C-alpha positions in Angstrom: -2.9 125.6 8.9 -0.5 128.5 9.0 2.1 129.0 6.2 5.4 127.2 6.7 7.5 130.4 7.3 4.9 131.7 9.9 5.5 128.8 12.2 9.3 129.0 12.4 10.2 129.2 16.1 6.8 127.9 17.3 6.4 124.8 19.5 3.9 122.0 19.0 3.9 119.7 21.9 7.6 118.5 22.2 8.5 119.8 18.9 10.0 123.2 17.9 10.0 124.3 14.3 13.5 125.4 13.1 13.2 126.1 9.3 11.3 125.4 6.1 12.3 122.1 4.4 11.9 121.0 0.8 8.4 120.1 -0.1 7.6 116.6 -1.3 4.9 114.8 -3.3 3.0 112.1 -1.4 1.5 109.2 -3.4 -0.5 110.4 -6.3 -1.2 113.8 -4.9 -0.5 116.6 -7.4 0.2 119.4 -4.8 3.5 119.0 -2.8 3.3 118.5 0.9 4.8 121.4 2.8 7.6 120.3 5.3 9.7 121.9 8.0 12.8 120.9 9.9 12.0 120.5 13.6 13.9 119.6 16.9 12.2 117.4 19.6 12.7 118.2 23.3 14.8 115.0 23.4 17.3 116.5 21.1 16.3 114.7 17.8 16.4 116.6 14.6 14.1 115.4 11.7 11.7 116.7 8.9 7.9 116.6 9.3 5.0 117.7 7.2 3.3 121.0 8.4 -0.2 119.4 8.4 0.9 116.7 10.9 1.9 119.2 13.6 -0.4 119.3 16.7 -0.4 119.9 20.4 1.0 116.5 21.2 3.7 116.3 18.4 7.0 114.5 19.3 9.7 112.3 17.5 8.0 109.3 19.1 9.8 109.6 22.5 6.4 110.3 24.3 4.2 108.1 22.1 3.5 105.4 24.7 1.8 108.0 27.0 -0.2 109.4 24.1 -1.4 105.9 23.1 -2.8 105.4 26.6 -4.9 108.5 26.1 -6.1 107.2 22.8 -6.8 103.7 24.1 -9.2 102.0 21.7 -9.3 98.6 23.3 -12.9 97.6 24.1 -14.4 100.1 21.8 -16.8 99.3 19.0 -16.7 100.7 15.4 -19.5 99.5 13.3 -19.2 95.7 13.6 -15.6 95.8 14.6 -14.6 95.5 18.3 -11.0 96.4 19.2 -9.4 93.6 21.3 -5.8 94.7 21.4 -3.1 97.1 20.1 -1.2 95.5 17.2 2.5 95.2 17.0 2.4 95.9 13.3 2.4 99.3 11.6 1.0 100.4 8.2 3.5 101.5 5.5 2.8 105.1 6.4 3.8 104.5 10.0 0.4 104.7 11.4 -0.5 102.3 14.2 -2.9 99.2 13.8 -5.1 97.4 16.2 -6.5 93.9 16.3 -10.1 93.7 15.9 -12.9 91.1 15.8 -16.0 91.4 13.6 -19.4 90.6 15.1 -19.5 87.6 12.6 -16.4 86.2 14.3 -13.7 87.3 11.7 -10.5 88.5 13.2 -8.2 91.1 11.5 -5.8 94.0 11.9 -6.7 97.4 10.8 -5.4 100.9 10.9 -6.5 103.0 13.9 -7.3 105.9 11.7 -9.7 103.9 9.4 -11.7 103.0 12.4 -11.8 106.6 13.9 -12.8 108.0 10.4 -15.4 105.2 9.7 -13.7 104.0 6.7 -13.7 100.5 8.1 -16.9 99.1 9.7 -16.8 95.3 9.1 -14.7 92.4 7.6 -17.0 92.8 4.5 -19.9 90.9 5.8 -21.9 94.2 6.2 -21.4 95.0 2.5 -22.2 91.4 1.4 -25.5 91.5 3.3 -26.4 94.8 1.8 -25.7 93.5 -1.6 -27.6 90.3 -1.0 -30.6 92.3 0.3 -30.5 94.5 -2.8 -30.3 91.4 -5.0 -33.4 90.0 -3.5 -35.4 93.2 -4.2 -34.4 93.9 -7.7 -33.7 90.5 -9.3 -31.0 91.9 -11.6 -28.0 90.2 -10.0 -26.9 88.4 -13.2 -27.0 91.6 -15.4 -23.9 93.5 -16.7 -25.1 96.6 -14.8 -25.1 94.8 -11.6 -21.8 93.2 -12.2 -20.3 96.6 -12.9 -21.9 98.2 -9.9 -20.7 95.4 -7.4 -17.2 95.6 -9.0 -16.7 99.4 -8.4 -17.9 98.9 -4.8 -15.5 96.2 -4.1 -12.6 98.1 -5.7 -13.3 101.3 -3.7 -14.7 100.0 -0.3 -11.6 97.7 -0.1 -9.1 100.2 -1.2 -7.6 98.1 -3.9 -4.3 99.2 -5.6 -4.8 102.3 -7.7 -8.3 102.9 -6.0 -7.0 104.1 -2.7 -8.1 107.7 -3.4 -11.3 106.7 -5.3 -14.7 106.7 -3.7 -18.4 105.8 -4.6 -21.0 108.5 -4.2 -23.5 108.1 -1.3 -26.4 107.5 -3.7 -24.7 104.4 -5.2 -22.9 103.1 -2.1 -25.2 100.7 0.2 -22.8 101.4 3.1 -23.8 105.1 2.9 -27.5 104.4 2.4 -27.4 104.1 -1.4 -28.4 101.2 -3.6 -28.1 99.4 -6.9 -31.6 100.7 -7.8 -30.1 104.3 -7.8 -27.1 103.2 -9.9 -29.4 101.6 -12.4 -31.7 104.5 -12.5 -28.8 106.8 -13.2 -26.7 104.6 -15.6 -29.2 102.0 -17.0 -27.8 99.1 -19.0 -24.5 99.3 -20.9 -24.6 98.9 -24.8 -25.2 95.4 -26.0 -21.7 95.2 -27.6 -19.2 93.2 -25.5 -16.4 95.0 -23.7 -18.4 97.9 -22.2 -18.0 98.7 -18.6 -18.4 101.7 -16.2 -15.8 104.4 -16.8 -14.8 107.4 -14.7 -14.5 110.3 -17.2 -11.0 111.8 -17.3 -10.0 109.6 -14.2 -12.5 111.4 -11.8 -12.0 110.5 -8.1 -15.7 109.6 -7.5 -18.0 107.2 -9.1 -21.2 109.2 -9.7 -23.7 110.0 -12.4 -21.9 113.1 -13.3 -18.5 111.5 -13.5 -19.3 108.1 -15.1 -20.3 106.7 -18.6 -20.4 103.3 -20.3 -17.3 102.9 -22.4 -15.5 100.2 -24.3 -11.9 99.2 -23.6 -10.6 101.5 -26.3 -12.3 104.6 -24.9 -11.4 103.8 -21.4 -7.7 103.5 -22.3 -7.9 106.7 -24.3 -9.7 108.7 -21.5 -7.0 107.9 -18.9 -4.9 110.8 -17.5 -1.4 111.4 -18.7 1.0 108.7 -17.5 3.7 109.8 -15.0 6.3 108.2 -17.5 5.4 110.7 -20.2 8.1 113.3 -20.4 6.6 115.6 -23.0 3.4 116.6 -21.1 1.2 115.6 -24.1 -0.6 112.2 -24.1 0.4 110.2 -27.3 3.6 112.1 -27.9 7.0 110.6 -26.9 10.6 111.3 -27.5 12.6 108.6 -29.4 16.1 107.5 -28.8 17.0 109.6 -31.9 15.5 112.7 -30.3 12.5 113.0 -32.5 8.9 113.2 -31.3 6.8 110.2 -32.0 3.0 110.5 -32.2 0.9 107.4 -31.6 -2.6 106.4 -30.6 -4.4 103.2 -29.6 -7.8 102.2 -31.0 -9.5 98.8 -30.4 -6.2 97.6 -28.7 -4.3 98.3 -31.9 -1.2 100.6 -31.4 -1.0 102.9 -34.2 2.3 104.8 -34.9 1.4 108.1 -36.5 4.9 109.2 -37.4 8.3 110.6 -36.1 8.6 114.4 -36.3 11.3 117.0 -35.8 9.1 119.3 -33.8 6.9 118.8 -30.8 4.2 121.0 -32.3 3.9 118.9 -35.5 3.7 115.7 -33.5 0.9 117.2 -31.3 -1.0 118.3 -34.4 -0.9 114.9 -36.0 -1.8 113.3 -32.7 -5.0 115.6 -32.4 -6.0 114.9 -35.9 -5.9 111.1 -35.0 -7.9 111.8 -31.8 -10.7 113.5 -33.8 -10.6 110.7 -36.4 -10.8 107.8 -34.0 -12.8 109.3 -31.0 -14.4 112.5 -32.2 -12.9 114.8 -29.6 -9.4 115.7 -28.4 -8.0 115.2 -25.0 -7.4 119.0 -24.7 -11.1 120.0 -25.4 -12.8 120.4 -22.1 -16.3 120.8 -23.7 -16.0 117.7 -25.6 -15.9 115.8 -22.3 -18.7 117.8 -20.8 -21.1 117.3 -23.7 -20.8 113.5 -23.8 
């Protein structure tokens, strides 16, 4: 896509770009979405993201004719068959369609998820693949299998906080993967209670390279910086008195390390605690890679 300034004055479908607008963050994305001010041929002025501009762009005044061109009724996507256009829309404004699965289950899904192949059934396909896998390996009651089936459920159903997390093809039965591959890569978790699969540093893909077995304490420590943190350093916060408080959590115990006049001193104490309780600091890239 061209730079925002390079498309000023250009026309996309019914829309003409007028000027560059303030960029904005979308969801959990770290890079701001570029936006521009546009005018539709019907006279409506509004703001739109640069990446959404295409040869059929409009404010919506010509959408009915476009939807006829993109008619999905009667088409089959995996086990879904589209039976009607839905009157409902997703939160992002995208259109939905009414579908029926080959097993008889009816649902409403986003058109984009069908076209991209993100939704192929009501869930019966995944259940059958899991059942088939269970019959072949006989490990369905093990902690490894429970962790594997759990990560599949979270990602393949886009649960909250997992919308942008995926499972590698090698582990995902929908993509030709299997539990056997997962077990070969990860093995059994430690015998101590509380261990489960952890995405190192909040990686966006479950895979051998990105995962490890970790207890609750390490999983909590390994999370990325919270959006509520205003100092830019995990474990260091500003108190109401204006001091810098350093703290750390170990085995679900919240440990206050002290309040300090300077940010640098609070960071130093926090890093000492990280080495003491976990053996590596959150700012040492090699520490993560060598685990």
